[in-house]
C-alpha positions as CSV (number, residue, x, y, z in Angstrom):
1,X,23.0,-58.6,17.5
2,X,20.3,-58.0,14.9
3,X,18.3,-55.6,17.7
4,X,21.6,-53.9,18.2
5,X,21.9,-53.5,14.0
6,X,18.3,-52.0,13.5
7,X,18.3,-49.6,16.7
8,X,21.5,-48.3,15.5
9,X,20.3,-47.7,11.5
10,X,16.3,-47.1,12.0
11,X,17.0,-43.6,13.2
12,X,19.5,-42.8,10.6
13,X,16.9,-44.5,8.1
14,X,14.5,-41.8,9.2
15,X,16.4,-39.1,8.9
16,X,17.4,-40.0,5.2
17,X,13.4,-40.6,4.2
18,X,12.0,-37.5,6.0
19,X,15.2,-35.5,3.8
20,X,13.7,-37.2,1.0
21,X,10.1,-36.6,1.7
22,X,11.1,-32.8,2.5
23,X,13.0,-32.7,-1.1
24,X,10.0,-33.7,-2.8
25,X,7.9,-31.5,-1.1
26,X,10.2,-28.9,-1.7
27,X,10.3,-28.8,-5.4
28,X,6.2,-29.3,-5.0
29,X,6.2,-25.8,-3.2
30,X,8.6,-24.3,-5.4
31,X,6.6,-25.3,-8.5
32,X,3.2,-23.8,-6.7
33,X,5.1,-20.5,-5.8
34,X,6.0,-20.0,-9.7
35,X,2.5,-21.0,-10.8
36,X,0.8,-18.7,-8.2
37,X,3.5,-16.3,-9.1
38,X,3.2,-16.4,-13.1
39,X,-0.7,-16.0,-12.3
40,X,-0.2,-12.9,-10.5
41,X,1.8,-11.4,-12.9
42,X,0.2,-12.3,-16.1
43,X,-2.2,-9.4,-15.6
44,X,0.9,-6.9,-15.5
45,X,2.5,-8.9,-18.2
46,X,-0.7,-8.5,-20.4
47,X,-0.7,-4.3,-19.6
48,X,2.6,-4.1,-20.9
49,X,1.9,-6.1,-24.1
50,X,-0.8,-3.9,-24.8
51,X,0.4,-1.1,-23.8
52,X,3.8,-1.5,-26.3
53,X,1.1,-3.0,-29.1
54,X,0.2,-1.2,-32.1
55,X,-3.5,-0.6,-32.7
56,X,-4.0,-3.2,-35.4
57,X,-1.9,-6.0,-33.3
58,X,-4.3,-5.6,-30.7
59,X,-7.6,-6.3,-33.2
60,X,-5.6,-9.6,-34.4
61,X,-7.7,-13.3,-34.0
62,X,-5.9,-15.6,-31.5
63,X,-3.9,-15.3,-28.6
64,X,-1.0,-13.4,-28.7
65,X,2.2,-13.4,-25.9
66,X,4.4,-11.3,-28.0
67,X,4.0,-7.5,-30.0
68,X,4.3,-8.4,-33.8
69,X,5.1,-4.7,-34.2
70,X,6.6,-2.5,-31.5
71,X,5.5,1.0,-30.8
72,X,5.8,4.0,-28.1
73,X,3.0,5.8,-29.4
74,X,0.5,4.8,-27.2
75,X,2.5,6.3,-24.1
76,X,3.6,9.6,-26.6
77,X,0.3,10.3,-27.6
78,X,-1.7,10.8,-24.3
79,X,1.1,13.0,-22.9
80,X,1.0,15.1,-25.9
81,X,-2.7,15.7,-25.7
82,X,-3.2,15.7,-22.3
83,X,-1.5,17.5,-19.0
84,X,-0.2,13.9,-18.1
85,X,3.0,15.1,-16.3
86,X,1.0,18.1,-14.0
87,X,-1.5,15.0,-12.9
88,X,1.6,13.0,-11.6
89,X,2.8,16.0,-10.1
90,X,-0.4,16.7,-8.3
91,X,-0.3,12.6,-7.4
92,X,2.9,12.8,-5.9
93,X,2.4,15.7,-3.8
94,X,-0.6,14.9,-2.5
95,X,-0.2,11.3,-1.9
96,X,3.4,12.2,-0.3
97,X,2.0,14.9,1.8
98,X,-1.1,13.0,3.5
99,X,1.4,9.8,3.7
100,X,4.0,12.0,5.6
101,X,1.2,13.0,7.9
102,X,-0.8,10.3,8.6
103,X,2.5,8.0,9.3
104,X,3.5,11.0,12.4
105,X,-0.5,10.7,13.3
106,X,-0.8,7.3,13.8
107,X,2.3,6.9,15.2
108,X,1.8,9.1,17.7
109,X,-1.7,8.3,18.4
110,X,-0.9,4.6,18.5
111,X,1.6,4.8,21.3
112,X,-0.7,7.1,24.0
113,X,-3.2,4.7,23.4
114,X,-0.9,1.3,24.1
115,X,2.0,3.1,26.3
116,X,-0.2,6.1,28.1
117,X,-2.5,6.3,31.2
118,X,-5.0,8.7,30.9
119,X,-8.7,9.2,31.2
120,X,-11.1,7.9,29.3
121,X,-8.6,5.8,27.1
122,X,-10.1,2.9,26.3
123,X,-13.6,4.2,25.3
124,X,-12.1,6.8,23.2
125,X,-10.3,4.0,21.4
126,X,-13.6,2.0,21.1
127,X,-15.2,4.6,19.7
128,X,-12.6,5.5,17.4
129,X,-12.6,1.9,16.6
130,X,-16.5,2.0,15.9
131,X,-16.1,4.9,13.1
132,X,-14.4,2.3,10.9
133,X,-17.9,0.5,10.6
134,X,-19.0,3.9,8.9
135,X,-18.8,3.7,4.8
136,X,-17.4,6.9,3.4
137,X,-20.1,7.5,1.6
138,X,-22.5,8.1,4.7
139,X,-19.8,11.5,5.5
140,X,-19.0,12.4,2.5
141,X,-21.9,15.5,2.7
142,X,-20.5,16.5,5.8
143,X,-17.1,16.5,4.5
144,X,-18.1,18.5,1.8
145,X,-19.6,21.0,3.9
146,X,-16.8,21.5,6.4
147,X,-14.3,22.0,3.7
148,X,-16.6,24.8,1.8
149,X,-16.8,26.4,5.4
150,X,-13.4,26.6,5.7
151,X,-13.0,28.2,2.3
152,X,-10.5,25.3,1.2
153,X,-12.5,24.0,-1.3
154,X,-10.6,23.0,-4.8
155,X,-7.4,23.3,-2.9
156,X,-5.1,20.2,-2.3
157,X,-5.6,20.9,1.5
158,X,-9.7,19.7,1.0
159,X,-7.6,16.5,0.0
160,X,-4.9,16.5,2.3
161,X,-6.4,17.1,5.5
162,X,-9.7,15.0,5.7
163,X,-7.2,11.7,5.1
164,X,-4.4,12.7,7.4
165,X,-5.4,10.3,10.1
166,X,-5.9,6.6,9.8
167,X,-8.3,4.8,12.4
168,X,-7.0,1.5,11.1
169,X,-3.1,2.7,11.1
170,X,-3.8,3.6,14.8
171,X,-5.3,0.5,15.7
172,X,-1.8,-1.2,13.3
173,X,0.4,1.2,15.5
174,X,-1.2,0.3,18.7
175,X,-0.6,-3.0,18.2
176,X,2.5,-2.8,17.4
177,X,3.7,-0.5,20.5
178,X,1.9,-3.0,23.0
179,X,4.7,-5.4,22.5
180,X,7.5,-3.1,23.3
181,X,8.3,-4.3,26.7
182,X,7.3,-1.3,29.4
183,X,10.3,-1.8,31.5
184,X,12.0,-0.5,28.1
185,X,10.3,2.7,28.5
186,X,10.7,2.4,32.3
187,X,14.6,2.0,31.8
188,X,14.4,5.1,29.5
189,X,12.5,7.5,32.1
190,X,14.9,6.6,34.8
191,X,17.6,7.7,32.8
192,X,16.0,11.0,32.8
193,X,14.3,10.9,28.8
194,X,11.1,12.5,29.1
195,X,7.8,10.9,26.8
196,X,9.0,12.8,23.3
197,X,12.4,12.0,24.0
198,X,12.1,8.2,24.6
199,X,9.6,7.8,21.9
200,X,12.1,9.6,19.5
201,X,15.2,7.7,20.7
202,X,13.7,4.0,21.8
203,X,10.9,3.6,20.5
204,X,10.9,5.3,16.8
205,X,13.8,2.9,15.8
206,X,12.5,0.0,16.8
207,X,9.2,0.6,14.4
208,X,10.8,0.4,11.1
209,X,8.7,-2.5,9.6
210,X,5.5,-0.9,11.5
211,X,6.7,2.9,9.5
212,X,7.2,0.7,6.2
213,X,3.7,-0.8,6.4
214,X,2.0,2.5,7.4
215,X,3.5,4.4,4.3
216,X,2.8,1.6,1.8
217,X,-0.6,1.3,2.9
218,X,-1.3,5.1,3.0
219,X,0.6,6.0,-0.1
220,X,-1.1,3.0,-1.9
221,X,-4.9,4.4,-0.9
222,X,-4.1,8.0,-1.7
223,X,-2.3,7.2,-5.2
224,X,-5.3,5.4,-6.1
225,X,-8.1,7.8,-4.4
226,X,-10.6,8.7,-7.1
227,X,-13.7,9.9,-5.5
228,X,-13.1,12.6,-2.9
229,X,-10.3,14.3,-5.4
230,X,-13.3,14.2,-8.1
231,X,-15.4,15.9,-5.8
232,X,-12.9,18.4,-4.7
233,X,-11.2,19.4,-8.6
234,X,-14.3,18.6,-10.6
235,X,-14.4,22.2,-12.3
236,X,-10.1,22.2,-13.0
237,X,-8.9,19.7,-14.7
238,X,-5.3,21.2,-14.2
239,X,-5.7,19.8,-10.3
240,X,-6.6,16.4,-11.5
241,X,-4.5,13.6,-9.9
242,X,-3.7,10.8,-12.3
243,X,-6.7,8.5,-11.6
244,X,-9.4,11.6,-12.4
245,X,-7.7,12.0,-15.4
246,X,-7.5,8.5,-16.7
247,X,-11.2,7.7,-16.5
248,X,-12.5,11.3,-17.4
249,X,-10.1,12.4,-20.0
250,X,-8.0,9.7,-21.6
251,X,-10.6,6.9,-21.6
252,X,-13.2,9.2,-22.7
253,X,-10.9,10.2,-25.8
254,X,-9.6,6.8,-26.2
255,X,-12.3,4.5,-25.9
256,X,-11.4,1.9,-28.3
257,X,-7.7,2.7,-28.2
258,X,-7.0,0.2,-25.1
259,X,-3.0,0.5,-26.1
260,X,-3.1,4.7,-24.9
261,X,-5.4,3.5,-21.8
262,X,-3.7,0.3,-20.5
263,X,0.2,2.7,-21.1
264,X,-1.3,5.3,-18.7
265,X,-2.4,2.9,-16.1
266,X,0.8,1.1,-16.2
267,X,2.5,4.2,-15.6
268,X,0.0,4.9,-12.9
269,X,0.6,1.3,-11.4
270,X,4.8,2.0,-11.5
271,X,5.3,3.8,-8.3
272,X,3.2,1.8,-6.3
273,X,5.9,-1.5,-8.1
274,X,8.6,1.0,-7.2
275,X,7.4,1.5,-3.5
276,X,6.7,-2.0,-3.0
277,X,10.2,-3.4,-4.0
278,X,11.6,-0.9,-2.0
279,X,9.5,-1.8,1.3
280,X,8.6,-5.7,0.9
281,X,11.7,-6.4,3.5
282,X,9.6,-5.0,6.1
283,X,6.0,-5.5,4.9
284,X,5.0,-8.8,5.8
285,X,7.4,-8.4,9.4
286,X,5.4,-5.2,10.3
287,X,2.4,-7.0,10.0
288,X,2.8,-10.0,12.0
289,X,4.9,-8.4,14.8
290,X,1.5,-6.4,14.7
291,X,-0.5,-9.4,15.6
292,X,-2.0,-9.1,11.7
293,X,-1.5,-11.5,9.1
């Protein structure tokens, strides 16, 4: 009798204990995630706090987590004194064009390396991967000479075209397309679809997470890129992008006005925050399905 009762209650007791343990660990994980989130968000909050504080507030002694005097002058003054809106427009045009071209090229190249058979496919792919080992500084002189010979120096195409493909993006796309079953493509081919129609109608709808990852990574890199646009647009500040204008002009004039510098840095980071929020649903999914997480 006792053995029967023990046998009937033990699994239930185990489930209750496991449930209690999961409950304790849930709150532990939640608390840990909350602490990490606060630590990660604090620099952004500090940037916002500095941007809306007066200069006198910034030099007060002690730690202050709320501005004593709220002001927007840190945003107004640089916009009045420098062509900030033009810099933002230049950055937006370059980042959008590079992102559209790069994502298209990476998708087509990744699909070709993953699903098409052609002579020298594997050696060409290995050669592409090996170029990732070459630092960007090592090819800048050759890249500079190339855009000068093509009479593109000083134009936005001198920034856009050299960035219109990414070896890492091609690798990411190839890994994603390998996971798509060959039988699906064979079925489309049996129904009379050509290779481009198969890519557009069958493959492209399946790779939304990949497109989101490539879009986010490419836009982020181009939006923050500093060195190469500085070389191309060095002599004309009307063609500057936001990072160049922030570092060369605004930081030069507002050396000790940290409020103005932080205000412009906040405006510069805002598009990236919006883009990440818009694509965060697909971001981890795209990396996971590409085999990189």
